[in-house]
KEKE-3310 file (N, C-alpha, C; in steps of 0.2 Angstrom, whole numbers, plus 5000, padded with zeros to 4 digits):
npx = (4765:4772:4774:4784:4799:4813:4830:4838:4829:4827:4839:4839:4829:4835:4845:4839:4832:4842:4848:4838:4836:4847:4849:4836:4829:4814:4813:4819:4810:4799:4805:4802:4804:4819:4831:4844:4844:4836:4844:4854:4848:4845:4858:4866:4858:4850:4836:4825:4827:4824:4813:4816:4821:4836:4844:4842:4849:4843:4838:4831:4822:4807:4790:4789:4801:4801:4790:4796:4805:4796:4789:4798:4801:4789:4787:4797:4791:4795:4798:4794:4796:4797:4787:4779:4787:4790:4777:4776:4787:4781:4770:4777:4782:4772:4761:4770:4783:4794:4807:4805:4801:4785:4779:4785:4801:4807:4823:4830:4822:4819:4832:4836:4827:4831:4844:4842:4842:4831:4815:4799:4781:4765:4749:4732:4722:4716:4723:4721:4729:4738:4746:4759:4757:4749:4734:4725:4718:4725:4719:4724:4740:4752:4766:4767:4773:4787:4791:4799:4795:4779:4770:4757:4741:4734:4724:4726:4726:4718:4710:4716:4722:4737:4753:4760:4774:4777:4787:4787:4792:4791:4785:4767:4763:4756:4758:4750:4752:4744:4734:4737:4732:4742:4757:4770:4771:4767:4754:4749:4739:4739:4739:4738:4741:4742:4754:4771:4774:4780:4776:4775:4771:4759:4746:4747:4735:4729:4733:4741:4735:4732:4744:4749:4740:4745:4758:4755:4749:4760:4767:4758:4758:4771:4769:4759:4766:4777:4769:4763:4774:4779:4769:4769:4781:4780:4770:4777:4784:4777:4769:4754:4744:4752:4756:4763:4756:4754:4751:4738:4722:4713:4722:4731:4722:4719:4731:4734:4724:4728:4740:4735:4729:4740:4747:4738:4737:4751:4752:4742:4748:4761:4756:4749:4760:4768:4758:4758:4771:4772:4759:4749:4736:4729:4731:4722:4711:4719:4725:4714:4709:4720:4719:4706:4707:4720:4721:4711:4714:4727:4724:4716:4725:4735:4727:4722:4735:4738:4728:4730:4742:4738:4736:4749:4749:4741:4748:4757:4770:4773:4776:4765:4754:4759:4760:4746:4741:4747:4743:4729:4729:4734:4725:4714:4720:4720:4707:4693:4691:4679:4676:4686:4682:4670:4674:4681:4671:4664:4674:4674:4662)
npy = (4977:4961:4948:4940:4931:4938:4940:4935:4928:4918:4912:4907:4897:4888:4884:4877:4868:4860:4855:4847:4838:4830:4827:4823:4814:4807:4793:4792:4799:4790:4785:4793:4806:4813:4818:4822:4827:4838:4845:4848:4855:4867:4871:4872:4879:4888:4888:4888:4900:4910:4920:4925:4938:4947:4951:4940:4930:4926:4927:4938:4939:4941:4935:4931:4926:4915:4908:4904:4894:4885:4881:4873:4863:4857:4852:4842:4834:4835:4826:4829:4842:4855:4863:4865:4872:4883:4888:4891:4901:4911:4914:4920:4931:4936:4949:4959:4969:4963:4954:4958:4955:4951:4950:4953:4948:4932:4928:4916:4906:4911:4912:4898:4892:4898:4894:4880:4872:4871:4863:4868:4870:4876:4879:4884:4882:4889:4891:4890:4900:4902:4908:4905:4892:4881:4875:4864:4856:4854:4846:4842:4843:4849:4840:4836:4826:4827:4840:4852:4863:4870:4883:4894:4902:4910:4913:4924:4925:4937:4937:4942:4941:4931:4926:4910:4899:4882:4869:4853:4842:4843:4842:4839:4837:4828:4818:4811:4801:4803:4793:4797:4803:4807:4800:4806:4816:4819:4820:4825:4822:4833:4835:4846:4849:4859:4863:4869:4885:4898:4915:4924:4937:4949:4943:4945:4955:4952:4944:4933:4920:4923:4924:4911:4904:4908:4903:4889:4888:4890:4879:4870:4874:4869:4855:4854:4857:4848:4836:4838:4839:4826:4818:4823:4819:4805:4803:4805:4794:4782:4769:4765:4755:4756:4769:4784:4789:4802:4808:4806:4814:4815:4814:4824:4836:4835:4837:4849:4856:4854:4861:4874:4876:4876:4887:4898:4896:4899:4912:4917:4914:4920:4934:4934:4932:4943:4953:4950:4955:4968:4974:4975:4978:4972:4959:4950:4947:4941:4930:4923:4920:4912:4900:4896:4894:4888:4877:4867:4866:4860:4848:4842:4842:4833:4822:4819:4817:4805:4797:4797:4790:4778:4760:4758:4769:4767:4759:4754:4755:4765:4783:4791:4791:4797:4810:4813:4810:4820:4831:4831:4831:4843:4851:4852:4857:4869:4871:4867:4871:4878:4886:4896:4901:4907:4916:4924:4929:4937:4947:4953:4959)
npz = (5302:5302:5292:5287:5290:5299:5295:5306:5312:5303:5303:5316:5315:5306:5314:5325:5318:5312:5324:5330:5320:5321:5335:5339:5330:5321:5324:5337:5344:5348:5360:5370:5382:5384:5395:5392:5379:5381:5389:5381:5371:5378:5383:5371:5362:5370:5371:5380:5387:5379:5379:5392:5402:5399:5410:5418:5413:5401:5383:5380:5370:5359:5357:5344:5341:5349:5344:5332:5336:5342:5332:5325:5335:5336:5323:5323:5333:5346:5361:5379:5391:5384:5378:5389:5398:5391:5391:5405:5406:5398:5406:5417:5410:5403:5396:5397:5389:5376:5384:5397:5413:5419:5432:5449:5449:5451:5454:5454:5449:5436:5431:5432:5423:5411:5410:5408:5419:5427:5424:5420:5422:5418:5424:5422:5431:5446:5461:5479:5491:5506:5520:5514:5509:5497:5490:5480:5465:5450:5436:5423:5420:5409:5404:5418:5425:5422:5425:5436:5443:5446:5439:5444:5444:5459:5473:5486:5504:5506:5495:5484:5467:5463:5457:5459:5463:5464:5470:5463:5468:5481:5498:5502:5489:5476:5462:5448:5434:5419:5407:5390:5374:5366:5363:5364:5373:5390:5402:5419:5434:5447:5464:5476:5493:5505:5501:5501:5494:5483:5483:5469:5465:5460:5450:5432:5424:5411:5396:5397:5393:5380:5374:5377:5368:5356:5356:5356:5344:5336:5337:5332:5319:5315:5316:5306:5294:5294:5293:5280:5272:5273:5267:5254:5250:5250:5241:5229:5227:5229:5221:5212:5204:5193:5192:5199:5215:5217:5205:5203:5201:5212:5223:5221:5222:5235:5242:5238:5244:5257:5257:5255:5268:5276:5272:5275:5289:5292:5290:5299:5311:5311:5311:5323:5332:5329:5334:5348:5352:5346:5345:5356:5358:5347:5350:5357:5348:5337:5344:5347:5334:5330:5337:5334:5320:5317:5326:5322:5308:5309:5314:5304:5293:5298:5299:5286:5280:5286:5281:5267:5266:5265:5268:5275:5283:5294:5302:5317:5316:5307:5306:5305:5314:5325:5322:5320:5333:5341:5334:5337:5351:5354:5348:5357:5369:5374:5375:5365:5347:5345:5356:5355:5343:5347:5356:5347:5340:5349:5351:5338:5337)
capx = (4764:4777:4772:4790:4804:4819:4836:4840:4824:4828:4845:4837:4825:4839:4849:4835:4830:4848:4850:4833:4837:4852:4848:4830:4825:4808:4814:4820:4804:4796:4808:4800:4808:4826:4833:4850:4842:4833:4849:4858:4843:4846:4865:4869:4854:4847:4829:4821:4828:4823:4810:4818:4825:4844:4847:4842:4852:4839:4840:4827:4818:4800:4786:4790:4807:4799:4786:4800:4808:4791:4787:4803:4800:4782:4788:4801:4787:4800:4795:4796:4793:4799:4781:4776:4792:4788:4771:4778:4790:4776:4766:4782:4784:4766:4758:4775:4786:4799:4813:4804:4797:4778:4778:4791:4805:4811:4829:4833:4817:4820:4839:4836:4824:4835:4850:4840:4842:4824:4810:4793:4775:4760:4742:4727:4718:4717:4724:4720:4735:4737:4752:4765:4756:4744:4730:4721:4720:4725:4718:4728:4745:4756:4772:4767:4778:4793:4793:4802:4791:4773:4768:4750:4738:4731:4721:4729:4721:4714:4707:4719:4726:4744:4756:4764:4778:4777:4791:4783:4795:4791:4779:4761:4762:4755:4757:4748:4753:4738:4735:4735:4732:4749:4762:4776:4771:4763:4751:4748:4735:4743:4735:4742:4738:4746:4761:4775:4774:4783:4772:4780:4769:4752:4745:4745:4727:4728:4739:4745:4731:4732:4751:4749:4737:4750:4764:4753:4748:4766:4769:4754:4760:4776:4766:4756:4771:4780:4765:4762:4781:4780:4764:4771:4787:4777:4766:4781:4788:4772:4766:4748:4741:4757:4757:4764:4749:4754:4748:4730:4719:4710:4727:4733:4718:4719:4737:4733:4719:4732:4744:4732:4728:4746:4749:4734:4740:4757:4750:4739:4753:4765:4752:4748:4766:4769:4754:4760:4777:4772:4753:4745:4728:4727:4733:4716:4708:4724:4726:4708:4709:4725:4717:4700:4708:4726:4720:4707:4718:4732:4721:4714:4731:4738:4722:4723:4741:4738:4724:4734:4747:4735:4737:4755:4748:4738:4752:4760:4777:4774:4775:4759:4749:4762:4757:4739:4739:4750:4738:4722:4730:4735:4719:4710:4724:4718:4700:4692:4691:4672:4677:4690:4677:4665:4678:4683:4665:4663:4678:4673:4655)
capy = (4970:4957:4941:4936:4930:4941:4936:4932:4922:4912:4908:4903:4892:4883:4881:4873:4862:4856:4852:4842:4833:4825:4825:4820:4812:4804:4786:4793:4802:4785:4783:4798:4812:4812:4824:4824:4831:4844:4849:4851:4860:4874:4872:4874:4884:4892:4890:4889:4906:4915:4926:4927:4945:4946:4951:4934:4925:4924:4931:4944:4940:4941:4929:4929:4921:4908:4905:4901:4888:4880:4878:4867:4857:4854:4848:4836:4830:4834:4824:4832:4848:4861:4868:4867:4877:4889:4891:4894:4907:4916:4917:4925:4937:4938:4955:4964:4970:4958:4954:4961:4951:4955:4950:4954:4943:4927:4927:4909:4903:4913:4910:4891:4891:4901:4889:4873:4868:4870:4863:4871:4870:4881:4877:4889:4881:4894:4888:4894:4902:4905:4908:4902:4886:4882:4869:4864:4850:4854:4839:4840:4847:4847:4837:4837:4821:4829:4847:4853:4868:4872:4890:4894:4908:4908:4919:4924:4926:4942:4936:4945:4936:4931:4920:4906:4893:4876:4863:4847:4836:4844:4840:4841:4837:4821:4818:4804:4801:4801:4790:4802:4801:4809:4796:4809:4821:4817:4825:4823:4825:4836:4836:4850:4849:4863:4862:4876:4889:4905:4920:4928:4943:4950:4940:4949:4955:4949:4943:4926:4915:4925:4922:4903:4902:4910:4898:4883:4888:4890:4872:4866:4875:4865:4849:4854:4857:4841:4831:4839:4837:4818:4815:4825:4815:4799:4803:4805:4787:4777:4768:4761:4754:4758:4776:4787:4791:4810:4810:4805:4820:4815:4815:4831:4841:4834:4840:4857:4859:4854:4867:4881:4877:4878:4894:4902:4895:4902:4920:4919:4913:4926:4940:4934:4933:4950:4957:4949:4959:4975:4978:4971:4979:4967:4952:4945:4944:4937:4924:4919:4917:4907:4894:4895:4891:4883:4870:4863:4865:4856:4841:4840:4840:4827:4816:4818:4814:4798:4793:4797:4785:4771:4755:4759:4775:4765:4754:4756:4756:4771:4789:4795:4791:4801:4817:4813:4811:4826:4836:4831:4833:4851:4855:4853:4858:4876:4872:4866:4877:4881:4891:4901:4904:4911:4922:4929:4932:4942:4952:4957:4962)
capz = (5303:5299:5290:5284:5295:5298:5293:5312:5314:5298:5306:5322:5313:5303:5320:5329:5314:5311:5330:5331:5315:5323:5342:5341:5324:5323:5327:5344:5348:5351:5366:5375:5385:5385:5398:5389:5373:5383:5392:5375:5368:5381:5383:5365:5359:5375:5369:5386:5389:5373:5381:5398:5402:5399:5417:5422:5409:5395:5377:5380:5364:5359:5356:5337:5341:5353:5339:5327:5339:5343:5325:5323:5340:5334:5317:5326:5338:5352:5367:5385:5394:5381:5377:5396:5401:5387:5394:5412:5404:5396:5412:5420:5406:5400:5397:5397:5383:5376:5388:5403:5418:5421:5439:5452:5447:5455:5450:5454:5445:5429:5429:5431:5417:5406:5409:5407:5425:5429:5419:5423:5418:5420:5424:5422:5437:5451:5468:5485:5494:5513:5524:5511:5506:5492:5489:5474:5461:5443:5434:5418:5419:5404:5407:5425:5428:5420:5427:5442:5446:5443:5440:5443:5447:5465:5477:5493:5510:5505:5489:5478:5462:5463:5454:5463:5460:5468:5469:5462:5471:5488:5502:5500:5481:5474:5455:5445:5427:5415:5400:5386:5367:5363:5366:5364:5378:5395:5407:5425:5439:5453:5470:5481:5500:5509:5498:5501:5488:5483:5479:5464:5464:5458:5443:5426:5423:5405:5391:5397:5389:5373:5372:5376:5362:5350:5356:5354:5337:5332:5337:5327:5312:5313:5315:5299:5289:5294:5290:5273:5269:5273:5262:5248:5248:5249:5234:5224:5227:5230:5214:5213:5197:5188:5192:5206:5217:5216:5198:5203:5202:5219:5228:5220:5225:5243:5244:5237:5250:5263:5257:5257:5275:5279:5270:5279:5296:5293:5290:5305:5317:5310:5313:5330:5336:5329:5338:5354:5353:5344:5345:5361:5357:5342:5352:5359:5342:5334:5347:5346:5327:5329:5339:5330:5314:5316:5329:5318:5302:5310:5315:5297:5289:5300:5298:5279:5279:5288:5276:5260:5267:5264:5273:5279:5287:5299:5306:5323:5314:5303:5310:5304:5320:5330:5320:5321:5340:5343:5332:5341:5358:5354:5346:5363:5375:5377:5374:5358:5343:5346:5362:5352:5338:5351:5359:5342:5338:5354:5350:5332:5336)
cpx = (4769:4775:4778:4795:4810:4825:4838:4835:4825:4834:4843:4833:4830:4844:4845:4833:4836:4849:4845:4834:4842:4851:4841:4826:4819:4808:4815:4814:4800:4799:4806:4805:4815:4829:4840:4849:4840:4839:4853:4854:4844:4854:4868:4865:4851:4840:4824:4821:4827:4819:4811:4822:4832:4847:4846:4845:4849:4842:4836:4823:4811:4797:4787:4796:4805:4795:4790:4803:4802:4789:4792:4802:4794:4783:4792:4797:4791:4796:4798:4793:4795:4793:4779:4781:4791:4782:4772:4782:4786:4772:4771:4783:4778:4763:4764:4779:4792:4805:4812:4799:4790:4777:4785:4795:4808:4817:4831:4828:4819:4827:4839:4832:4828:4841:4848:4840:4835:4819:4803:4787:4770:4753:4737:4722:4720:4718:4722:4727:4734:4743:4758:4764:4750:4740:4726:4722:4719:4724:4722:4734:4750:4763:4773:4772:4785:4796:4795:4798:4784:4771:4761:4747:4735:4727:4724:4724:4716:4710:4710:4723:4733:4746:4760:4768:4778:4782:4787:4786:4795:4785:4773:4759:4761:4754:4755:4748:4746:4739:4732:4735:4739:4754:4769:4777:4766:4759:4750:4742:4739:4738:4740:4738:4742:4753:4765:4775:4778:4778:4776:4777:4762:4752:4744:4737:4725:4734:4742:4741:4732:4739:4752:4746:4741:4755:4761:4752:4754:4768:4765:4756:4766:4774:4763:4761:4775:4776:4764:4768:4781:4775:4766:4777:4785:4774:4770:4785:4783:4769:4760:4745:4745:4758:4759:4757:4749:4751:4741:4727:4716:4716:4730:4729:4718:4725:4737:4729:4724:4737:4741:4730:4734:4748:4744:4736:4746:4756:4747:4744:4758:4762:4751:4754:4769:4765:4756:4766:4776:4765:4748:4738:4725:4728:4727:4713:4713:4725:4720:4707:4714:4723:4710:4702:4714:4725:4716:4711:4723:4730:4719:4720:4734:4733:4722:4729:4742:4734:4727:4740:4744:4736:4743:4754:4745:4742:4755:4767:4778:4773:4769:4754:4752:4760:4750:4737:4742:4745:4731:4723:4731:4729:4714:4714:4722:4711:4699:4691:4684:4673:4681:4686:4672:4668:4679:4677:4663:4667:4677:4666:4656)
cpy = (4966:4950:4937:4936:4935:4937:4932:4927:4916:4908:4904:4897:4886:4880:4876:4867:4857:4852:4846:4836:4827:4822:4822:4818:4808:4797:4787:4795:4796:4783:4787:4803:4810:4818:4827:4829:4838:4848:4852:4856:4867:4876:4875:4879:4889:4893:4891:4896:4912:4921:4928:4933:4943:4947:4945:4928:4923:4928:4937:4945:4940:4935:4927:4925:4914:4904:4901:4894:4883:4877:4872:4861:4854:4850:4842:4832:4829:4832:4829:4839:4855:4866:4870:4872:4883:4893:4895:4901:4913:4919:4921:4931:4940:4945:4961:4964:4964:4959:4957:4957:4955:4955:4951:4947:4938:4925:4920:4905:4905:4911:4902:4889:4892:4896:4882:4869:4866:4869:4865:4869:4875:4878:4884:4888:4885:4890:4893:4894:4905:4903:4904:4895:4886:4875:4870:4857:4851:4847:4837:4845:4845:4845:4838:4832:4823:4835:4847:4858:4869:4879:4891:4901:4906:4914:4918:4925:4931:4942:4939:4940:4937:4926:4917:4901:4888:4871:4857:4841:4837:4841:4843:4840:4829:4821:4811:4805:4799:4797:4795:4799:4802:4805:4800:4814:4820:4822:4821:4826:4827:4838:4840:4851:4853:4863:4869:4879:4896:4910:4924:4935:4943:4947:4945:4949:4952:4948:4936:4921:4917:4923:4914:4901:4903:4905:4891:4883:4888:4882:4868:4868:4871:4858:4848:4853:4851:4836:4832:4837:4829:4815:4817:4820:4808:4798:4803:4798:4781:4775:4763:4761:4757:4765:4779:4790:4799:4812:4809:4812:4821:4817:4822:4836:4841:4838:4847:4860:4859:4860:4873:4882:4879:4885:4899:4902:4899:4910:4922:4918:4919:4933:4940:4935:4940:4954:4956:4953:4966:4978:4974:4972:4974:4960:4948:4943:4940:4930:4920:4916:4912:4900:4892:4891:4886:4877:4865:4861:4860:4849:4838:4838:4834:4821:4814:4815:4807:4794:4792:4792:4778:4766:4756:4764:4773:4760:4758:4758:4763:4777:4793:4796:4796:4808:4818:4814:4817:4832:4837:4833:4841:4854:4857:4855:4864:4877:4870:4872:4881:4887:4897:4905:4909:4917:4927:4932:4938:4948:4956:4961:4970)
cpz = (5299:5298:5288:5289:5293:5296:5300:5314:5309:5301:5312:5320:5310:5309:5323:5325:5313:5318:5331:5326:5317:5330:5343:5334:5326:5326:5335:5348:5351:5358:5372:5377:5386:5388:5395:5383:5375:5386:5386:5372:5371:5382:5377:5361:5363:5373:5375:5388:5384:5375:5388:5398:5402:5406:5421:5418:5402:5389:5377:5373:5364:5358:5349:5337:5344:5348:5334:5330:5340:5337:5323:5328:5338:5328:5318:5331:5344:5358:5373:5386:5390:5381:5384:5399:5397:5390:5401:5411:5402:5402:5416:5417:5403:5401:5397:5390:5382:5380:5395:5407:5419:5428:5442:5452:5452:5452:5449:5449:5438:5427:5428:5425:5411:5405:5408:5413:5428:5424:5423:5419:5421:5419:5425:5428:5443:5458:5473:5489:5501:5517:5520:5508:5501:5492:5483:5470:5453:5440:5428:5417:5414:5406:5414:5428:5427:5423:5434:5446:5442:5445:5439:5446:5454:5468:5484:5498:5509:5499:5483:5473:5462:5459:5459:5460:5466:5466:5469:5466:5479:5492:5500:5493:5480:5466:5453:5437:5424:5409:5395:5378:5364:5367:5367:5370:5383:5398:5414:5429:5445:5458:5475:5488:5504:5507:5498:5494:5489:5479:5475:5464:5462:5451:5438:5425:5416:5401:5391:5393:5382:5370:5372:5370:5356:5350:5354:5347:5333:5332:5332:5320:5310:5312:5308:5294:5288:5291:5283:5269:5268:5268:5255:5245:5246:5242:5228:5222:5227:5223:5216:5206:5191:5187:5199:5208:5217:5210:5198:5205:5210:5224:5227:5223:5232:5245:5243:5242:5256:5263:5258:5264:5278:5278:5274:5286:5297:5294:5297:5311:5317:5313:5320:5334:5335:5333:5345:5356:5351:5344:5350:5361:5352:5344:5353:5353:5338:5337:5347:5339:5326:5331:5336:5324:5314:5320:5325:5311:5303:5310:5308:5293:5291:5299:5290:5277:5281:5283:5269:5260:5265:5270:5278:5284:5294:5304:5312:5321:5311:5308:5310:5310:5325:5328:5321:5328:5343:5341:5336:5348:5359:5352:5352:5369:5378:5376:5367:5354:5343:5351:5359:5347:5342:5354:5353:5339:5342:5352:5344:5332:5338)
residu = (MET:LYS:LEU:VAL:LEU:SER:GLU:GLU:GLN:ARG:GLN:LEU:ARG:GLU:ALA:VAL:ARG:GLY:PHE:LEU:ARG:THR:ALA:SER:PRO:LEU:PRO:LYS:VAL:ARG:GLU:GLY:TYR:ASP:PRO:GLN:VAL:TYR:ALA:ARG:LEU:ASN:GLY:GLU:LEU:GLY:LEU:ALA:GLY:LEU:ILE:ILE:PRO:GLU:GLU:TYR:GLY:GLY:ALA:GLY:ALA:GLY:LEU:ALA:GLU:LEU:ALA:VAL:ALA:LEU:GLU:GLU:THR:GLY:ALA:ALA:LEU:LEU:PRO:GLY:PRO:PHE:LEU:ALA:THR:SER:PHE:ALA:ALA:ILE:ALA:LEU:THR:GLY:GLY:ALA:ALA:ALA:GLY:GLN:ALA:ALA:VAL:PRO:ALA:ASP:LYS:GLU:LEU:LEU:ALA:GLY:ILE:ALA:GLU:GLY:ARG:ILE:THR:ALA:THR:PHE:THR:GLU:THR:GLU:LEU:SER:CYS:ASP:ASP:GLY:THR:VAL:SER:GLY:THR:PRO:ALA:GLN:VAL:LEU:SER:GLY:MET:ASP:ALA:ASP:VAL:LEU:VAL:ALA:PRO:ALA:ARG:ASP:GLY:GLY:GLY:ALA:PRO:VAL:LEU:VAL:ALA:VAL:GLU:LEU:SER:GLY:PRO:GLY:VAL:THR:ARG:THR:ALA:LEU:ASP:THR:LEU:ASP:LEU:THR:ARG:GLY:GLN:ALA:ARG:VAL:VAL:LEU:GLU:GLY:ALA:PRO:ALA:ARG:VAL:LEU:GLY:PRO:ALA:PRO:GLU:SER:GLY:ILE:ARG:ASP:ARG:LEU:CYS:VAL:ALA:LEU:ALA:ALA:GLU:GLN:LEU:GLY:VAL:MET:ARG:ALA:ALA:LEU:ASP:ALA:ILE:VAL:ALA:TYR:ALA:LYS:ILE:ARG:VAL:ALA:PHE:GLY:ARG:TYR:ILE:GLY:SER:TYR:GLN:GLY:VAL:LYS:HIS:LYS:LEU:ALA:ASP:MET:HIS:CYS:LYS:LEU:GLU:GLN:ALA:GLU:SER:ILE:VAL:ARG:TYR:ALA:ALA:TRP:ALA:ALA:ASP:GLU:ALA:PRO:GLU:GLU:LEU:PRO:GLY:ALA:ALA:ALA:LEU:ALA:GLN:ALA:TYR:VAL:GLY:ARG:ALA:CYS:PHE:GLU:VAL:ALA:ARG:ASP:HIS:LEU:LEU:LEU:HIS:GLY:GLY:ILE:GLY:PHE:THR:TRP:GLU:HIS:ASP:ALA:HIS:LEU:PHE:TYR:LYS:ARG:ALA:LYS:ALA:ASP:GLU:VAL:LEU:LEU:GLY:PRO:PRO:ARG:LEU:HIS:ARG:ALA:ARG:LEU:ALA:GLN:LEU:VAL:VAL)
# end
């Protein structure tokens, strides 16, 4: 088991962190998705292709490396379809060893994702597939208005489970933007009525959802870390009643509690990412634990970070509400923590 980043992973973290610090600082986050930033993210760092096999232009890395990148994009509250595209890449490589496609490869799709030419998203809503067309209504598609391709499970005419890819700008597709809590990343309702689709191959029997849980937990870890760093820095400069607020016992205890949650969350995420790459038999329990604990802990840290900022934390101009909203949206993105706790309980019985 590896709970400490390798030297290569630390270098990846610093590269992503440095890029986002200059290309997508928090003031820019409020402007929403910038395709140019996304293009640079992939052109300069190749992040969308991290887990894409090398023969399709990717890095052939594992989920542990993707988790490192997602932690940094989460800390920066990066707008746009990076998480959604990562979900799609996981679906295309889920259940396989690092760098290997799990379904018969669609070279153009994988290469396009790896190069940053194609933004993709994934839905767990099962579609019906017949004669090269699909129908169905995924109600909440992450980055559904920004993505070029939707990857989804489906049932073919014989009832067999397959994985399909649908061009979201093609015929038979209607997209409607949804009003969401998280202002930095949108969702859409997608209606598919006989939309042309490419059947990629048999859907993996297991592994995709567990890997999605790990990837999301990695982003949540980054949100937690950035929120805690922000309030610690504020506690060192904010003066109330002639003293820095960080010197008050009530504030110190709260910050210590937040730090403990962060440390536990980091261990859980590192373990889950390791299990995804090295110990697939341990992945179901590790993934359930990741969302059962990290999802709630992320929201609690973001909430307390907002509260400890006091009056300024409640203002629209401050960044605290951005972290709060991302944390809450992420907490329920793959189902509320109670569902993951129930699954974890079943796995350990």
